[in-house]
C-alpha positions, 0 to 999 in steps of 0.5 A: 876429818877437818877440825875447826878452831876453838873460836869457831867451836865457841861461836857454834855453841853460841849459835846453838844457845841463841836458837830459840823458838820465836813467836813474836815477829816483825812483819818486815819481809825477808829478802828472797836471796837470804831465804833461799840461802838458808834453804840451801841447808836442806841440800847439805843435811844428812838423810837415810839412804840419801833419800832426801825425803823433805818436801818444802811448801812455801805458804804465800796465798791468803787462802792457804795462810787463812786455812792454816790459821783456822786449823791452828785456832781449832786445834788450839781450842781443842788443846785448851779444853784438855787442861784445867785449873791453873794449867788451863789459865797459863795455857790460855795466855800463851802465844803459841803461833806467829802465824799472824805476823811472820812474813814467811811461812813454810810447811815441811813434809816427808815423802813417805813414798819416795823411791830415792835411796831405794829404801836403804836404812828405812826398811826396818825403821821407816820413821828414819825418813821423818827423822831425816827431815827433822835433822834438815830442819835443824840445819835450816833453823841454825842457818836462819839464826846465823842471819839474825832470823827467828823460826817458830815451829807450830805443832798445834795443827791437824796434819791431815787437814793441812795436807788436804787444804794445801792439796799435796799428795796423800803420801806426804806426812806433815813434819813441821809448819814453820813461821819465819821472820825477824824477831821482835826481841832476842832472848836466851830463855824459852818462853815456856820457861819464863811463864813457868810452864816447864823448866829446862834440865841439864842434858846429862841428867838424862844420860844413862849407861848400860 
């Protein structure tokens, strides 16, 4: 197995440290060759049974973007209604989507009906296909960050409504709606931590042995 230099290992750790969920974007377009180069990360990602179940939809039309934004606003209003007091006030002040500014927006689905891979590894745990999609997204995320780009993962959406609005097959399950662009600022601190919504804990505090 190939080993990498200490310098590379340090830079990889630095890349992972600087991977942040970005909500504030410049509207400067992303050159298509850079976007496609980063999307190639999906082709290098692992997948259960080599099923490669990810389905990538680039959201470009005003109609599709408008439907996605309306979906977010409705879901966000419902989410806000579930909080009260200081938590509701904090939530209301959060910027939870870069959909108004991000020059690139991509919806990533998992094809739960794919026959590729012949079901290997997914018969007992069918959710492994969706986990494979998440793994591929993380590879894509790091590839973007290495180019100086930011990604914001929008999870406050009605997935069935989005699937219907985009007119994709009913067997496709929404995994991620991604906003991509050049960040307005770089920071090592998650925005939710800055506003006091939650604090990050060291990973090893959640490590147990049996």
